[in-house]
N, C-alpha and C positions, 0 to 999 in steps of 0.2 A: 638201839632199843632192843631189849631182850624179848624173846618169844614167850608167850604166856606159860608154856610148859618148861621154860628155863633154858631152852636151846637157842643159840644165836642164829638169826636169819642170814642165809647166804646172800651175797650181793646179786642183784638181777643181772642176767646175761644181756650183753649189749646186742641189739638186733642190727644186722647188716641190711639196711634198706635197699641198697643197690642190688645185692644178690637176690633179695626177696622179689624185687621188681623184675629182675632178669628171669627168675624161675617162673613167675606168673606169666610173663610174656611168652616164654617157651611153651608153657602149658596151653595158653590161648592159641598159639600157632598150631599146636598138635591137634587141638579140638577142631579148629577151622579146617585144617587139612583133611582130617577124618571126615568131616561133614561134606566137604567138596567131593572127596573120593566116593563117598556113599551115593551122592546125587548123580555123579557121572556114571557109576556102576548101574544105578537104577535106570538112568536114561538109556544106557547101552542095552540093558536087558529088555527094556520096553521096545526098542527098535528091532532087536533080533527075535523077539517072540513071534510065534506063528500068528498070522492074521486070521480073523474069524472067517469061516467058510462063507462063500457067497454064490449066488446063482450065476454061472458063467454062460448061461443061455442068452442073457440080455446084457450086452457090454455096457459098462458104465463109463460116462465121460469123466475127464479130470474134474476135481472139485473146483468150483468157481470162487471159493474163498481162499484167502491166504492162510497158511498154518499159524498156530498161536505164536505169540511173540516171546514166549519163554521168559516173561518178566520176573519170575521167581528165582531164576538162576543167572541173573545178569553178571554176577561176579565170576562166573565160570568162563574160561576162554572158549571162543566160538569153535565149533567143530563143523567142517564143511558138510553140507547136507544136500543130497540130490533133489533137484526141483521136481515136485509131483503135481502141484495144483496148476490150473490152467494159466493163471496170471504169471506165475514164476516161469512156466515153460515158454510163454510168449516173450518174457524178458530175456530168457536164455537165448532163444532163437535170434532176437534182435541184436544182442551183444555179439553173438558169433558172426552175424552178418556184418556188423560194423567193424569187427576185428580184421576183416579182409582188406580194408582200405590201405594200411601201410604196406601190406604185402605186395600190392600192385606197384609200389615205388621201387621195388627191387629189380625191375626189368632193366637190363643193361642198355637195351635200345632206347628206352624212354630216358634214362639218365644221360646218355650220349646226346640225345636231341636237346635235353635241357641245358647242357653245357654250351651248346651252340648259340642259345639265345641270351646267355648271361654274359655281360661285359666283364670277363674275368680280370683283365688287367686293371680296370677301374676299381673293381671290388677288392682285389688284393692290395692295391696301392693304398686305398682308404683304410683297409684293415691294418696294414703295416704302420701307417702313420698313427693311428689310434693306439696300437700296441706299444709303440715307442713312447708315446706320451704317458701311458699307464705305467710303463716300466720306470720312466723318469720320476713320476710322482711317488712310486713305491721306494725308489732309491733315496729320494729326498727325506723320507721318513726314517730311514736307517733301520737298524736291528733286524736286518734280513727280511724286511717286509715284502710279501708277495704282491705282484700287481693285482688289481681288482679283477681283471679278466685276462684270459690267455689269448694267444693269437687267433686260434680257431673261433673263439667266441667273438672276436672283433670281425672276423669274416662274416659271421651270421648277422651281426649288427649292421654291417655295410650292406649286405644283401637285403636286409629288412627295409632299410631306407630306400634303396633303389627300387625294390618291388613296389612299395607303396606310392612313390612319387613319380616313377618313370615307366613302370611296366604294366601294372594292372589298373583297371578302372572300375569304379563302383556303379552299380545299376540300381536305381529305385524303380522308376517307370521308364522303359526305353522310349526315346523320342520317335515320332512317326517318321518312317523312312521316306515318305512321299512329300510331306510339307514341313517336316521337322517341328511340328507343334507338339505340346505335351500330350501324353496319353492317359487314359483312365483304365484302371484294372477292371476286367470283366469276370475272370475266374480261371479255373484250371481246365485244360483240355488235354486230349491224348496226344502223345508224340507221333509225328510222321515216321514212316519206316526209316528214312535217312537220319532223323534225329535220334530215334531209338538205337540205330546201329552205332551211333557216336556216343552212346552212354546216357542219353536223356531219359529219365524215368517219368518226368512230368514236364508239362509246358504251360507257362503262364500266358494268358491271352489279354491283350490290351486294345482299346478302341481310341482312335484319334479324337481329341477334344474339339477339333475344328469341324463345325457342322457342315462345312462345304467339302470336307474331305472324307470323313467317316471310314478311314482306312483302318485295318486291323493289323496289329503287330503280335508276333509270337516271341516269347523269351524262353527257350529251352534251358532247363537246369541240368547242365552237363556234369557228370560224375567222373569222367575220364580225364586224368591229368594231361594226357597227350593232347586231347582236344582243347583243353584250357590254355595250353601253350600257344594255340592259334587264336582262340576267341579273346582271351585276355580281359575278361570282364565277368562280373557277377556280384554276389553278396558273400556273406560269411563263409558259406560252404565252399564256394569256388575259390575264394581267396586262401583259406586255410589248406585246402587240398593241393593247389598248385604251389604255394609257398613251401609247404612241408616237403614236397617232392624236390624242389630246388635245393633245399637245405641238405637233403640226402645226396643230391648230385654233387655238391661241393665237399662231401666227405663227412658230414656230421650224422650222428645217430639221432633219429627224430621219433616223436610220438605225436599222434593225432588225438586230441582230447575232445571227447564228446560230452556235452552237457545236456541234461534232460530239459532244461529251460530254454532250448532252442538256440544254442550257440556252439561254435566249435573254435578251437585254437590249436596252437602248436606248443610242444615242449622239445627242447634241444638239450642233449646231454653235454655238460661242460666237463671235459677231462680235467681242466684246471681247477674247478671247484668240486669235482667229484660228486655232482648232483645234477638233477634235471632242472632246467631253467624255463620258466614261463615266457612264451613269446606270442603276442597277438598282433598279427600283421595288419589287421583292419585298423587297429588303434596305434600302430607303431610302438607297441608297449614291450619293454624288455624287463623281465624279472619283476613284474608287478602282479603277483597272484591275488592281491586283495582288490584289484581294480573293479571286479564285478560286484562285490558286496559293499565295500567302502566307497567306491567311486560311483558306480551305476545305481547303487541301492537295490540290488537284486537279491532275492533269496534263492539259494541253490540246493538241490537235493542230491543229484548224482553227477560226479565228474569222473569219467572213466577214461584212462589213457591207454591207447592201443599202439603197439609197435610191432616190428617184425619179430621181436623176441617174446611177445606175450601181451599181457594186459594187467593194469593195476588200478585199483580204486584210489584216486588221489584227491578225493573231496576235502580231506582235512587240510590240504595245502591251500585251498581256495576259500574254505569256510572256517574262519578262526574263532568265530563267536556264535554261540547257539542261537542268538536272535536273527542271524542271517541264514539259518538252516531251514530248508523246506522239508516237508514230510517225505520220508523214503518209504513208499508203500508198494513198490512194484514187485518186491520179493523180500522174504526174511533175510537178515544179514548173513546167516549161515548159508543160505542158498547162493547169495551173491559171492561169498567166499569160494564156494564150490565152482561157480562159473568162471571166476578169475583163475583158479587153479587149473581148470579144464583147458581154457584157452592157452594158458602158459605152457602146459604140458604138450599141447598140440604143436605150438610154434617151436618148441625146443626138442622135439622128439628125435630129430636127426642131427643134433649138435654133438660135438665132441664133449667128453667129460670135462676137459679143461674149460671150454666155453660155458658149460652148465655151471661149473663151480664159480666162475667169475661172475656170472649173472646172479647166482644165489647170494654172493657177497654184496652185490649192488642192491638186491632186493632187501637184504637185512639192513643195510645202511639207510635205505629210503624209509623203511618202516620205523627206524629209530628217529629219523628226521620228522616224520609225520606225527609220531607220538610226542615229540618235542613241541610241536605247535600246540597240541592240546594242553600240555603242561604249562607252556608259556601263557596261554590264554587264561588258564585258571589263576596263575600267579599274578597276572596283570590285574585281574578283578580283585584279588585279595589285597594287592598293594593300594588299590583305590579306597579301601576301607579305612575309616578313621574311628578309633574307639570312642572318642568324645562325641562324635556325631551319632554313633549307635546308641550311646547312653542317653543323649538328649533327643533321640528320635529325629535327627536332622539328616538330610540327604546332602552328601558332599558333592561339589561340582565335579563333573567327570574330568579325569586327567587325559591329556592327549597321548595317544600311542605313536611314538615317532616312526615306527615301522609302517604305519598306515597312512602317513601324510602324503606319500608320493602317489597314492591311489585315489586321492579325493578329487576326482573329476568325472563328469558325465561322459557319455559315449560321444565319439567324434564322427564315426562312419555312419552314413545314412542321413536322410533329411529329418527335420525336427518332428514332423508328424509321425514318421515311421518309428523314431526313437521313443516318442511319447506313447505310442500304442503298445510298444513292447515293455514299457516301464523301465527304461534304461537311461533316464535323463539326469540321474544323480540323486544323492541323498537329500539335497535341499529342495527337490521338486516333489510334486504330488504324483507318485508313481501309480500306474494303473496295472491291473492284472492283464496279461496277454489274452487277446481275444482268440479263442480256439478256432475261429473261422478265418484267422489271419491268412491272407493270400500270399504273403511274402515271408515265408520262413527262411531263415538263414541267408 
């Protein structure tokens, strides 16, 4: 069709939608990058600005409230922040104190004594047998398949079984030493000089339930792994302490994992898998990080792993679903990041550059692993969605996560009343909140 003025219209130019979309995406990224840089610059300037003058004649205590949560800039990577408020400082001091536990296991005299109590021939024979079975299973699959676990992993697995069934014993209420009747908890008492010298910070007191006896029993909570080699009894704290030290004695790198919900366990580094493996000697659990949330039905806030090489927040390994996460309110996340960096720097200060570089590589791989758990959890939730159910406002039945099946069991260590009081009897039970007056921690 001719133009009204008589000139013919030129054909419309074809629009390259792919190029247009790419250009728009690039512009969006530039705008987002500029916005983030401006916010970071503003935040940096606000930190470096001079504080308002104050009266130095009357010293001011640290603030009792935690700093703001920075909710407006959640998409900006965390920057380590020095703890300043009272709560954060208490958290820092506590974590630094806890970080000393694995350092004590580096004592050569302690490790030599540990090797004397371990039936090494039995452990190594059992490990060799399991290792050969795993190698045969891998060979039967072909295609250069690696065994599920290496020989040193099998050594720790054999040590785990021996420790739980033959070496250490669990204590709920110690029996009366006079008439062997059950005892009743009375409370906490101060340690005697001898108990304190052997590493007991507190002592639990018990009274015999036999009215004709009325004897009192003391149960010191020893913290010294050397003493535990002799007493060979306790609860979570004693078990994890002694077992982790024995793992170190047989040549494995170990971590002692502290959980804010009153539990401790072990992680062992698997050279074969190139990752840290969860080990709970109380439950004889190997590589079951979802045991506490999916099995015991616990909500977890902080899971911090300490080793002779530093510290790491490994909560994401044990909390894969937001519904299992408890509130983290002891310090802002940026402060926790600073504390982890501080402990890590202290432990690695005298290391060679080669060792530091190796550990930095391990840290990077572990961070990738922990991020992967978050991504996998989101992907799992997305896969459960059904478009038709969304349209029809129906709720689809939950799909089972195969990775969580091996963790679906309640706690085994401790008696039923103790487990019930701690809320660790499994997802199918009615869990109760832990009583803060509980006389039997760990």
